[in-house]
C-alpha angles and dihedrals in degrees: 000000000000128000121197133180116238087249089067093251112129122241125221109258112198132166108297117230131189117217131205094207140273125331120223089267090058098255134125120261107223123213124198114306108260099198142357140195149180118272108242118236121247111257095200144337122217102246090200093063129062110267092223091057091052094049092046093049094047094048093044090051090049091052094047092048091046094241080127107042130216107270095022117136118241122200123214091207095050092047089053091050092047093054096033086237136143119248097256098069090043092053091047091050091049090048090056092049089049090052088050089054092240096118135029129205117211118197113254090358108071141236124312139179103260123245122241116264123204090206092053092045092054092046093050091047092052093051094042092051093050092051098043096045089051088049096054090045089055091048091053089053100045100029130225124286119228089251092053091050090052091052093048093046091047089057092047092048089050090054092049092051093046091050091052089053093044088236105154095178093054089044090057091049092054090042088059090046090055093055092042090052091053091051093047091049091064090067090228103131099200095047097079091047092051092048094049091054095047093042091056088074090058102037098087091049090049090050090054091047098055098082109146147010093267091059091048091050091052093050092047091050090052091051090051091050092052091048093049091051092050092050089050090050090236100150097178094050094044092051093046094047091048094049091053090047095050094045092056090085091061090052092065096041096099092047093050090048091052093049096042108027092150089064093062133077 
């Protein structure tokens, strides 16, 4: 069985395990492997980009799109073979994913795609909201540059096009670009980095939540409302609209848990 990202980059395909939960020591309890496959070979690496960035991006995309499932084992050796890469870039990519909270390494047991955690989701949402609301307040005060407006509108246009195609994955990409463009527009260099890290704890939940065109249309409309408020310099409206938008993900948490209990701790 072969798994590939939509970008054409192959994804590591290891033995898939189901887990009953955490043991007292904090580890996963594996059941019998339910399927297996051959790791696809890497067709090409872009020699003009750092290898570690490419491996990290491909694996992160696979985790967010559930091509690699919560609780699934990932093998450093098989990743290296898949990307025709030495062990150092693979280890660096896995270290980044570990920092993002997307994988866990258990001593003497191996590395696994992490399960979703309600506690971590709520914590990440709290921090993200505090940072992003502060960001839009700042933008209302300092205004948007022409370059910032182009970046934001590019993201919104990308969402519109993805929605017309029914492409949920592309919609999520442009959704991220919208929020990144707002952070970048503040001129605070560390803000975007902090948001990316905190948002990683929410991205899989968001991916599960975007289920149809109506949901995409609602999210796009909320983005447009925030952008309009920023351009008008209406700090109170921008902050309020953004809070409602960001809190939407918590509103679907219980439903996602009910539909995908095996994804959670």
